[in-house]
C-alpha positions as CSV (number, residue, x, y, z in Angstrom):
1,M,9.8,11.9,33.6
2,N,12.7,10.1,31.9
3,N,12.4,6.4,31.1
4,N,16.2,6.0,30.7
5,I,17.2,2.4,31.6
6,L,19.8,3.9,34.0
7,S,17.0,4.9,36.3
8,F,15.4,1.5,36.0
9,K,15.3,0.8,39.7
10,E,13.9,4.2,40.5
11,N,11.1,3.7,38.0
12,I,10.1,0.4,39.6
13,S,8.8,2.1,42.7
14,N,6.2,4.0,40.6
15,I,4.8,0.9,38.9
16,K,1.3,-0.3,40.0
17,D,0.6,-4.0,39.9
18,N,-3.1,-3.5,39.3
19,K,-4.3,-3.2,35.7
20,N,-7.6,-1.4,34.8
21,F,-8.2,-3.7,31.8
22,Y,-7.7,-7.4,32.3
23,I,-9.0,-10.9,31.7
24,K,-10.2,-12.5,34.9
25,K,-10.9,-16.0,33.4
26,V,-10.3,-17.6,30.1
27,T,-11.9,-20.9,29.0
28,L,-11.1,-22.8,25.8
29,K,-13.1,-25.7,24.5
30,N,-11.7,-27.9,21.6
31,F,-9.4,-25.1,20.6
32,R,-6.2,-26.3,18.8
33,N,-4.5,-28.7,21.4
34,H,-6.6,-27.6,24.3
35,T,-9.6,-29.8,24.8
36,N,-10.7,-28.1,28.0
37,L,-8.6,-25.4,29.5
38,S,-9.6,-22.9,32.2
39,L,-7.4,-20.2,33.7
40,N,-8.6,-18.1,36.7
41,L,-6.5,-15.0,36.9
42,R,-5.9,-11.7,38.7
43,N,-5.3,-8.2,37.4
44,S,-1.6,-8.6,36.7
45,S,0.4,-9.6,33.7
46,I,0.8,-13.2,32.7
47,L,3.7,-15.5,31.6
48,L,2.8,-18.7,29.9
49,Y,5.7,-21.0,29.9
50,G,6.5,-24.6,29.0
51,G,8.0,-26.8,26.4
52,N,7.5,-26.4,22.6
53,G,4.0,-27.8,21.7
54,S,2.5,-27.3,25.1
55,G,0.0,-24.8,23.5
56,K,1.2,-21.4,24.8
57,T,0.8,-19.6,21.5
58,N,-2.6,-21.3,21.0
59,I,-3.9,-19.6,24.1
60,L,-2.7,-16.2,22.9
61,E,-4.3,-17.0,19.5
62,A,-7.6,-17.8,21.2
63,I,-7.6,-14.4,23.0
64,S,-6.8,-12.6,19.8
65,L,-10.0,-13.9,18.3
66,L,-11.9,-11.7,20.9
67,N,-11.6,-9.0,18.3
68,Q,-12.7,-9.0,14.7
69,G,-10.5,-10.7,12.1
70,K,-8.6,-14.0,11.8
71,G,-6.4,-13.6,14.9
72,L,-2.6,-13.5,15.3
73,R,-2.1,-16.5,12.9
74,K,-4.6,-15.5,10.3
75,A,-6.0,-19.0,10.2
76,N,-9.3,-20.2,8.8
77,I,-11.9,-20.9,11.5
78,E,-12.1,-24.6,10.8
79,H,-8.3,-24.9,11.7
80,F,-8.9,-23.9,15.2
81,L,-10.9,-27.1,15.9
82,N,-9.1,-29.6,18.2
83,Q,-8.3,-32.8,16.1
84,E,-7.7,-35.1,19.0
85,K,-10.2,-38.1,19.1
86,N,-12.3,-36.2,16.5
87,Y,-14.9,-38.8,15.7
88,D,-17.6,-36.4,14.6
89,N,-16.0,-33.5,12.8
90,F,-19.3,-32.0,11.7
91,N,-21.0,-31.7,15.0
92,K,-17.8,-30.7,16.9
93,T,-17.3,-27.0,17.6
94,W,-14.7,-24.9,19.3
95,G,-15.2,-21.9,21.7
96,V,-13.3,-19.2,23.5
97,N,-14.9,-17.5,26.5
98,V,-13.5,-14.9,28.9
99,D,-14.6,-12.7,31.8
100,F,-13.2,-9.3,31.0
101,V,-12.9,-6.5,33.5
102,G,-12.6,-2.8,32.5
103,P,-13.5,0.6,33.9
104,N,-17.1,0.1,32.6
105,G,-17.5,-3.1,34.6
106,Q,-17.2,-6.9,33.9
107,F,-18.3,-8.6,30.7
108,N,-18.6,-12.2,29.6
109,I,-17.4,-12.4,26.0
110,G,-17.3,-15.4,23.8
111,T,-16.6,-16.5,20.2
112,G,-16.7,-19.8,18.5
113,L,-17.5,-21.9,15.5
114,K,-21.1,-22.1,14.2
115,N,-21.2,-25.2,12.1
116,T,-24.1,-25.6,9.6
117,R,-24.7,-27.7,6.6
118,S,-24.1,-24.8,4.2
119,K,-21.1,-23.1,5.7
120,K,-18.9,-22.6,8.8
121,S,-18.9,-19.2,10.4
122,R,-17.6,-17.5,13.5
123,I,-20.1,-16.0,16.0
124,A,-19.7,-13.8,19.1
125,K,-21.6,-13.3,22.3
126,I,-21.6,-10.6,24.9
127,N,-23.1,-11.5,28.2
128,S,-24.8,-14.5,26.6
129,D,-26.4,-12.5,23.8
130,Y,-25.4,-12.8,20.2
131,A,-23.5,-9.8,18.9
132,P,-21.7,-8.6,15.7
133,L,-18.0,-9.4,15.8
134,S,-17.3,-5.7,15.2
135,S,-18.9,-4.9,18.6
136,L,-16.3,-6.8,20.5
137,A,-13.8,-3.9,19.9
138,E,-16.2,-1.6,21.7
139,I,-15.5,-3.5,24.9
140,L,-11.8,-4.5,24.7
141,N,-8.9,-4.0,22.4
142,I,-6.2,-6.5,21.7
143,S,-2.8,-6.0,20.1
144,W,0.0,-8.5,19.5
145,I,3.5,-9.2,18.4
146,T,4.6,-12.5,17.1
147,P,7.8,-13.8,15.5
148,Q,6.0,-14.1,12.3
149,L,4.6,-10.6,12.3
150,C,7.8,-8.8,11.4
151,V,8.4,-11.3,8.5
152,L,4.8,-10.8,7.3
153,I,4.9,-6.9,7.2
154,L,8.2,-7.1,5.3
155,S,6.9,-9.7,2.7
156,N,4.7,-7.5,0.6
157,M,2.7,-4.3,0.7
158,S,-0.6,-5.9,1.3
159,E,0.7,-7.2,4.6
160,K,1.7,-3.8,5.6
161,R,-1.7,-2.5,4.8
162,R,-3.3,-5.3,6.9
163,F,-1.0,-4.4,9.8
164,I,-2.0,-0.7,9.6
165,D,-5.7,-1.7,9.3
166,R,-5.5,-3.8,12.5
167,L,-4.1,-0.8,14.3
168,T,-6.8,1.5,12.8
169,M,-9.5,-0.9,13.9
170,A,-8.7,-0.1,17.5
171,I,-9.6,3.6,17.1
172,D,-12.6,2.8,14.8
173,S,-14.4,-0.5,15.4
174,L,-16.2,-0.4,12.0
175,H,-12.9,0.0,10.0
176,L,-12.6,-3.8,9.1
177,N,-16.3,-3.9,8.3
178,R,-15.7,-1.2,5.6
179,I,-12.8,-3.1,4.2
180,Y,-14.8,-6.4,4.0
181,K,-17.7,-4.5,2.2
182,Y,-15.3,-2.7,-0.1
183,D,-13.7,-6.0,-1.3
184,K,-17.1,-7.7,-1.6
185,L,-18.5,-4.8,-3.7
186,F,-15.5,-4.9,-6.0
187,R,-16.0,-8.6,-6.6
188,Q,-19.7,-8.0,-7.4
189,R,-18.7,-5.2,-9.8
190,N,-16.3,-7.5,-11.6
191,K,-19.0,-10.2,-12.0
192,I,-21.4,-7.6,-13.4
193,L,-18.8,-6.4,-15.9
194,M,-18.4,-9.9,-17.2
195,Q,-22.1,-10.0,-18.2
196,P,-22.8,-9.0,-21.9
197,N,-25.7,-6.7,-21.0
198,F,-25.3,-5.4,-17.5
199,D,-27.5,-3.0,-15.7
200,K,-25.8,0.4,-15.7
201,T,-28.0,1.7,-12.9
202,W,-27.1,-1.1,-10.7
203,L,-23.4,-0.7,-11.5
204,D,-23.7,3.1,-10.8
205,T,-25.0,2.3,-7.3
206,I,-22.3,-0.2,-6.5
207,E,-19.5,2.2,-7.7
208,S,-21.0,4.9,-5.7
209,K,-20.7,2.8,-2.5
210,I,-17.2,1.7,-3.5
211,S,-16.2,5.3,-3.7
212,E,-17.6,6.2,-0.3
213,L,-15.9,3.2,1.3
214,S,-12.6,4.0,-0.4
215,V,-12.5,7.5,1.0
216,S,-13.6,6.4,4.4
217,I,-11.1,3.6,4.7
218,I,-8.1,5.8,3.6
219,A,-9.3,8.7,5.8
220,R,-9.3,6.4,8.9
221,R,-5.8,5.2,8.1
222,L,-4.7,8.8,7.9
223,D,-6.4,9.5,11.2
224,L,-4.3,6.8,12.8
225,K,-1.2,8.3,11.4
226,E,-2.1,11.7,12.6
227,E,-2.9,10.4,16.2
228,L,0.5,8.6,16.4
229,E,2.2,11.7,15.1
230,N,0.5,13.9,17.7
231,L,1.5,11.3,20.4
232,Y,5.1,11.5,19.2
233,N,5.2,15.3,19.4
234,L,3.6,15.3,22.8
235,E,6.0,12.7,24.2
236,I,9.1,14.2,22.8
237,K,8.0,17.6,24.1
238,N,7.6,16.1,27.6
239,N,10.5,13.8,27.4
240,Y,8.4,10.7,27.7
241,L,10.1,8.7,24.9
242,T,12.4,5.9,25.9
243,E,15.7,5.9,24.0
244,H,15.7,2.1,23.7
245,F,12.9,1.7,21.3
246,P,13.2,3.8,18.1
247,S,10.5,6.4,17.4
248,V,8.8,5.5,14.2
249,D,7.3,7.5,11.4
250,I,4.6,5.8,9.3
251,I,4.1,7.2,5.8
252,I,0.9,6.4,3.8
253,N,1.1,7.5,0.2
254,G,-1.3,7.1,-2.8
255,K,-3.5,9.1,-5.2
256,I,-6.5,9.2,-2.9
257,E,-4.3,10.1,0.1
258,K,-2.9,13.1,-1.8
259,L,-6.3,14.2,-3.0
260,L,-7.8,14.0,0.6
261,N,-5.1,16.5,1.7
262,E,-6.1,18.9,-1.0
263,K,-9.9,18.5,-1.5
264,P,-13.1,17.8,0.3
265,A,-14.0,14.1,0.7
266,V,-17.1,14.5,-1.5
267,E,-15.0,15.7,-4.4
268,V,-12.6,12.8,-3.9
269,E,-15.6,10.4,-4.0
270,D,-16.7,11.9,-7.3
271,Y,-13.1,11.5,-8.7
272,I,-13.1,7.8,-7.8
273,K,-16.6,7.3,-9.4
274,S,-15.4,8.9,-12.6
275,E,-12.3,6.6,-12.6
276,L,-14.4,3.5,-12.0
277,K,-16.7,4.4,-14.9
278,K,-13.7,4.9,-17.2
279,S,-12.3,1.5,-16.2
280,R,-15.5,-0.4,-17.2
281,S,-14.3,-0.6,-20.8
282,D,-10.6,-0.8,-19.9
283,F,-9.8,-3.6,-17.5
284,E,-6.2,-2.7,-17.4
285,L,-6.9,0.8,-16.1
286,S,-5.9,0.9,-12.5
287,V,-8.4,2.5,-10.1
288,S,-6.8,4.2,-7.0
289,G,-8.1,3.1,-3.7
290,P,-7.2,1.5,-0.3
291,N,-5.8,-1.5,-2.0
292,N,-3.1,0.6,-3.8
293,S,-1.9,2.6,-0.7
294,I,1.9,2.5,-0.2
295,I,2.9,2.1,3.4
296,E,6.4,2.9,4.5
297,I,7.8,2.7,8.0
298,F,10.9,4.7,9.1
299,N,13.1,4.9,12.1
300,R,13.0,8.6,12.9
301,L,16.5,8.6,14.3
302,D,18.3,7.7,11.1
303,N,15.4,7.9,8.6
304,K,16.0,4.3,7.8
305,N,13.3,2.3,6.1
306,I,12.2,-0.9,8.0
307,D,12.7,-2.8,4.7
308,T,16.4,-2.1,4.8
309,S,16.9,-2.4,8.5
310,S,18.6,-5.4,10.2
311,T,16.5,-8.1,11.7
312,G,17.2,-6.8,15.2
313,E,16.3,-3.3,14.2
314,Q,13.1,-4.5,12.5
315,K,12.0,-6.2,15.8
316,L,12.7,-3.1,17.9
317,I,10.7,-0.9,15.4
318,L,7.7,-3.3,15.5
319,I,7.8,-3.3,19.3
320,S,8.0,0.5,19.3
321,I,4.9,0.8,17.1
322,I,2.8,-1.6,19.2
323,L,3.9,0.1,22.4
324,S,3.2,3.6,21.0
325,H,-0.2,2.4,19.7
326,A,-1.0,1.0,23.2
327,R,-0.1,4.3,24.9
328,L,-2.3,6.1,22.3
329,L,-5.3,3.9,23.0
330,N,-4.8,4.3,26.8
331,D,-4.1,8.1,26.9
332,K,-6.6,9.4,24.4
333,F,-9.3,6.8,24.1
334,N,-9.2,5.2,27.6
335,M,-9.1,1.8,25.9
336,A,-5.7,0.3,26.9
337,P,-5.3,-2.9,24.8
338,I,-4.6,-6.4,26.1
339,L,-1.0,-7.1,24.8
340,L,-0.1,-10.6,23.5
341,L,3.6,-10.8,23.3
342,D,4.5,-14.2,21.9
343,D,8.1,-15.4,22.2
344,I,9.2,-11.8,22.1
345,I,12.1,-11.6,24.5
346,E,14.1,-14.6,23.2
347,H,16.4,-12.5,21.0
348,L,16.4,-9.2,22.9
349,D,19.6,-8.2,24.7
350,E,19.5,-7.4,28.4
351,K,19.1,-3.7,27.9
352,H,16.1,-4.0,25.6
353,R,14.6,-6.8,27.6
354,K,14.6,-4.6,30.7
355,A,13.3,-1.6,28.7
356,L,10.4,-3.8,27.4
357,F,9.6,-5.1,30.9
358,L,9.5,-1.5,32.3
359,E,7.2,-0.2,29.5
360,V,4.9,-3.3,29.8
361,S,4.8,-3.0,33.6
362,K,3.5,0.5,33.4
363,H,0.9,-0.4,30.8
364,N,-2.7,0.0,32.0
365,A,-3.9,-3.3,30.7
366,Q,-2.9,-6.9,31.2
367,S,0.0,-8.3,29.1
368,W,0.5,-11.9,28.1
369,F,4.0,-13.2,27.5
370,T,5.1,-16.7,26.3
371,S,8.4,-18.4,26.8
372,T,10.0,-21.8,27.1
373,S,11.4,-20.7,30.5
374,K,10.5,-18.5,33.4
375,D,14.1,-17.6,34.3
376,A,14.3,-14.6,31.9
377,F,11.4,-13.0,33.8
378,S,13.1,-13.1,37.2
379,E,13.9,-9.3,36.8
380,Y,10.4,-8.4,35.8
381,P,9.8,-5.1,37.8
382,S,6.3,-5.8,39.1
383,F,4.3,-9.0,39.9
384,I,3.8,-11.3,36.9
385,D,1.7,-14.5,37.2
386,K,3.8,-17.4,35.9
387,I,1.8,-20.3,34.6
388,N,3.3,-23.7,33.5
389,I,0.9,-24.7,30.8
390,Q,2.2,-28.3,30.5
391,E,1.9,-28.7,34.3
392,I,-1.6,-27.3,34.3
393,K,-2.7,-29.8,31.5
394,E,-1.1,-32.8,33.0
395,N,-1.6,-32.4,36.7
396,F,-4.6,-30.1,37.1
397,D,-6.9,-31.3,34.4
398,G,-6.6,-28.0,32.5
399,N,-7.7,-25.9,35.5
400,Y,-5.6,-23.1,37.0
401,Y,-6.4,-20.8,39.9
402,F,-4.3,-17.8,40.6
403,R,-1.9,-18.2,43.6
404,Y,0.7,-16.0,45.1
405,G,3.3,-18.8,45.5
406,D,5.4,-18.3,42.3
407,I,6.7,-14.7,42.1
């Protein structure tokens, strides 16, 4: 099968409207600029359109919180709270609730703010029962592209690592938990080392856990790279790759990465423990681990690093990664991710816009677009539900029910 854009019309006939993974209903309470919003949907892709400030991206951000992490804007949980007429900031909370449908049935999933005197925290519920945030990824996966994402992953190496870790979480729901524990243990270790007479046994225990987590985190990243590499080899062999989004090579380098390719994991853990012990008396001694990994992203066609690519090339590379990752999750893990595509088509030429529409139309899960206008979606090759957010808020009290009128 060839996805060449020249055969665009022929490919349309093979596209199915129905998605196997989709959000049937989403409800927002006191979230950003949405006091009370409810969207009742069908198993098709979604276009949220309307003027700037109507709250389109806020809806995508709310959905992105149905996985572990800070969501597509990486905001603090108190920033999600709607500030309109906020007379009682302490007792006011925000919440996101969806009815999600997948091959394993329908689930009601929610997340929101738990406000206590001591701290604010985010909670999750599955079918009305409290659940760990990490368990949400066992039911649905969510992936996104935003205008800010490309800027972020170019800004510094830590952002590239966060990007790779978000993709890795989709194939291992506990991956972010390990990162959080790793960072927490390192902070504890630093506090202990500041004490004049610290407990060496206690420190040995913490350093042992750090070593185990370090190897596990890096190994999972390498697993992701291998899975994407295998997907590329399979797709190029069967001529599945589209020529309009560059195939991408992700390189993950570091001392631990190199050792894991040469030695058993237990030996690498012992090496990290010995390095941690050496650094107790020398704070300037750098200890290799997941926070030192070097991530490089290349266009396979010209072997060009994303850091030196043009802005347009960078956007196409990012789209390529997200789409490849989505195909991987669908084909190998049967967990096609909900795609959140915020303001993504505004700067794509016609050829790449049609290629994106074609790829997303064939995706096995619901995709959400945002735009200031619905006109650019007139050539979308299958049904897409077009929702005017401003109209819903002003004329329908924030309630939307799917209708076939606007195609």
